[in-house]
C-alpha positions as CSV (number, residue, x, y, z in Angstrom):
1,X,89.2,63.9,89.8
2,X,91.1,62.1,92.6
3,X,91.1,58.9,90.4
4,X,92.7,60.8,87.6
5,X,95.4,62.2,89.9
6,X,96.3,58.8,91.3
7,X,96.4,57.3,87.8
8,X,98.6,60.2,86.6
9,X,101.0,59.6,89.5
10,X,101.2,55.8,88.7
11,X,102.0,56.7,85.1
12,X,104.7,59.2,86.2
13,X,106.3,56.6,88.5
14,X,106.2,54.0,85.8
15,X,107.8,56.4,83.3
16,X,110.7,56.9,85.7
17,X,111.2,53.1,86.2
18,X,111.1,52.5,82.4
19,X,113.7,55.2,81.8
20,X,116.0,54.3,84.7
21,X,116.0,50.5,84.7
22,X,117.9,48.3,82.2
23,X,114.9,46.1,81.9
24,X,112.5,49.0,81.8
25,X,111.1,47.9,78.5
26,X,109.2,45.2,80.5
27,X,106.9,48.0,81.7
28,X,105.9,49.3,78.3
29,X,102.7,47.2,78.1
30,X,101.4,48.3,81.5
31,X,102.4,51.9,80.6
32,X,100.4,51.8,77.4
33,X,97.4,50.3,79.2
34,X,97.5,53.0,81.9
35,X,97.8,55.7,79.2
36,X,94.8,54.3,77.3
37,X,92.9,54.2,80.6
38,X,93.7,57.8,81.2
39,X,92.5,58.8,77.8
40,X,89.2,56.9,78.3
41,X,88.7,58.5,81.8
42,X,89.3,61.9,80.3
43,X,86.8,61.3,77.5
44,X,89.5,61.3,74.8
45,X,89.6,58.9,71.8
46,X,91.9,56.0,72.6
47,X,95.2,56.6,71.0
48,X,94.8,60.3,70.9
49,X,97.9,60.7,73.2
50,X,99.2,57.2,73.4
51,X,99.8,56.9,69.6
52,X,102.6,59.4,70.0
53,X,104.1,57.4,72.9
54,X,104.1,54.3,70.8
55,X,105.7,56.2,67.9
56,X,108.6,57.3,70.3
57,X,109.0,53.7,71.4
58,X,109.3,52.5,67.8
59,X,112.2,54.8,67.4
60,X,113.8,53.7,70.7
61,X,113.1,50.0,71.2
62,X,113.2,46.9,69.0
63,X,110.0,46.2,67.1
64,X,109.4,43.0,69.0
65,X,109.3,44.8,72.4
66,X,106.8,47.4,71.1
67,X,104.6,44.8,69.5
68,X,104.7,42.8,72.8
69,X,103.7,46.0,74.7
70,X,100.8,46.6,72.4
71,X,99.5,43.1,72.8
72,X,99.9,43.1,76.6
73,X,98.0,46.4,76.8
74,X,95.2,45.1,74.6
75,X,94.8,42.0,76.8
76,X,95.0,43.9,80.0
77,X,92.3,46.3,78.9
78,X,90.0,43.6,77.5
79,X,90.3,41.1,80.2
80,X,92.2,42.2,83.3
81,X,91.2,39.1,85.3
82,X,92.8,36.8,82.7
83,X,95.9,38.9,82.6
84,X,96.2,38.7,86.4
85,X,95.9,34.9,86.3
86,X,98.5,34.7,83.6
87,X,101.0,36.9,85.5
88,X,100.4,34.9,88.7
89,X,101.0,31.7,86.8
90,X,104.3,33.0,85.4
91,X,105.4,34.1,88.8
92,X,104.6,30.7,90.2
93,X,106.6,29.0,87.4
94,X,109.6,31.2,88.2
95,X,109.3,30.5,92.0
96,X,108.5,34.1,92.7
97,X,105.0,33.4,94.1
98,X,104.4,30.5,96.5
99,X,102.4,27.6,95.0
100,X,100.0,27.8,98.0
101,X,99.4,31.5,97.6
102,X,95.6,32.1,97.0
103,X,94.8,33.3,93.5
104,X,93.5,36.9,93.2
105,X,90.5,37.1,91.0
């Protein structure tokens, strides 16, 4: 039960960031992935709650952002290690992560 509480708290904090930040749409994919993880941990059918979330996003955000969020969430759930490597690579390209920082696998 503690894991569900921590996950719910992460989702709550991410929802606040998405709502308050001008670039909050960048967190949609992670939010969807966390929502799907919550559904799975609770024994619900994936999409039973998150489908409504995506529907709201479709009314709020450009289609491109919603599609990107869905793709991001799918990759994150299928292969989290690959997604971590991809994020680290992008951060290195932008100079936000030192080249000599050890990769986290």
